[in-house]
C-alpha positions as CSV (number, residue, x, y, z in Angstrom):
1,X,-22.1,-6.0,18.7
2,X,-22.3,-2.3,17.9
3,X,-21.5,-1.0,14.4
4,X,-20.1,2.5,14.2
5,X,-19.8,3.0,10.5
6,X,-18.5,1.7,7.2
7,X,-15.4,3.1,5.5
8,X,-14.0,0.4,3.2
9,X,-14.9,-1.6,0.2
10,X,-12.7,-4.3,-1.3
11,X,-12.9,-5.5,-4.8
12,X,-10.8,-8.2,-6.5
13,X,-9.6,-8.0,-10.0
14,X,-7.8,-10.2,-12.5
15,X,-5.3,-7.6,-13.6
16,X,-4.2,-4.9,-11.3
17,X,-2.4,-3.2,-14.2
18,X,-5.6,-2.9,-16.2
19,X,-7.7,-2.0,-13.2
20,X,-5.3,0.8,-12.2
21,X,-5.9,2.4,-15.6
22,X,-9.6,2.3,-15.0
23,X,-9.7,3.6,-11.5
24,X,-7.0,6.2,-12.0
25,X,-7.6,7.4,-15.6
26,X,-11.3,6.8,-16.0
27,X,-12.6,7.5,-12.5
28,X,-9.8,9.9,-11.5
29,X,-8.9,8.2,-8.2
30,X,-5.4,8.8,-6.7
31,X,-3.7,5.9,-5.1
32,X,-2.6,6.5,-1.5
33,X,-1.1,3.0,-0.9
34,X,0.5,0.8,-3.6
35,X,1.8,-2.7,-3.0
36,X,2.6,-5.6,-5.4
37,X,-1.0,-6.9,-5.7
38,X,-3.0,-4.2,-3.9
39,X,-3.8,-0.5,-4.5
40,X,-5.8,1.5,-2.0
41,X,-7.7,4.6,-3.1
42,X,-9.1,7.2,-0.8
43,X,-12.3,8.3,-2.5
44,X,-13.4,10.7,0.2
45,X,-16.0,8.9,2.3
46,X,-14.5,5.4,1.8
47,X,-11.2,3.7,1.1
48,X,-11.4,1.4,-2.0
49,X,-9.1,-1.6,-1.8
50,X,-8.4,-3.1,-5.3
51,X,-6.6,-6.4,-5.0
52,X,-5.4,-8.8,-7.6
53,X,-6.4,-12.3,-6.5
54,X,-9.0,-15.0,-7.0
55,X,-12.2,-13.2,-8.1
56,X,-15.1,-12.9,-5.7
57,X,-17.8,-10.3,-5.2
58,X,-17.0,-7.0,-3.4
59,X,-16.5,-7.3,0.4
60,X,-18.5,-4.8,2.5
61,X,-16.6,-3.7,5.5
62,X,-18.0,-2.2,8.7
63,X,-16.3,-0.7,11.8
64,X,-17.3,-2.0,15.2
65,X,-16.4,-0.7,18.6
66,X,-14.9,-3.9,19.9
67,X,-13.7,-6.7,17.6
68,X,-13.4,-9.3,20.4
69,X,-17.0,-8.7,21.5
70,X,-18.2,-8.8,17.8
71,X,-16.4,-12.1,17.2
72,X,-18.0,-13.6,20.3
73,X,-21.4,-12.4,19.2
74,X,-21.0,-13.8,15.7
75,X,-19.7,-17.2,16.8
76,X,-22.5,-17.4,19.4
77,X,-24.9,-17.0,16.5
78,X,-23.5,-19.6,14.3
79,X,-21.1,-17.5,12.1
80,X,-17.7,-19.0,11.3
81,X,-14.8,-16.6,11.1
82,X,-13.0,-17.4,7.9
83,X,-9.9,-15.1,8.3
84,X,-8.6,-12.8,11.0
85,X,-6.0,-10.1,10.2
86,X,-4.6,-7.4,12.5
87,X,-7.7,-5.6,13.7
88,X,-10.2,-7.1,11.3
89,X,-12.0,-10.4,10.7
90,X,-14.0,-12.0,7.8
91,X,-17.0,-14.1,8.1
92,X,-19.8,-15.4,5.8
93,X,-23.5,-14.7,6.0
94,X,-26.1,-17.6,5.4
95,X,-25.8,-17.1,1.6
96,X,-22.0,-17.3,1.6
97,X,-21.3,-13.6,1.1
98,X,-18.1,-12.5,2.8
99,X,-18.3,-9.6,5.3
100,X,-15.4,-7.8,7.0
101,X,-15.6,-6.1,10.3
102,X,-12.8,-3.9,11.7
103,X,-11.9,-2.2,14.9
104,X,-10.5,1.3,14.7
């Protein structure tokens, strides 16, 4: 499995309305994608995904060259894929932290 970078961070929030005030008014981020419970901000080096749903720690996201090979490698080493969506998948490390890997 070869990592080629990291470009996304996802955070969950209780109130998207309150969080938008913080990220847009306080930090000065401009939304580039707005949905009912999700706002994506392009902060320059990374995209910040702010999503209203059950709270959990931020999810680090890394880009890999080949998602299928990465999945095979992870599963061969005891990782359980918890969610797969389009060109990304989520898995947990031994301490229960959620990680996201994506294919460009």
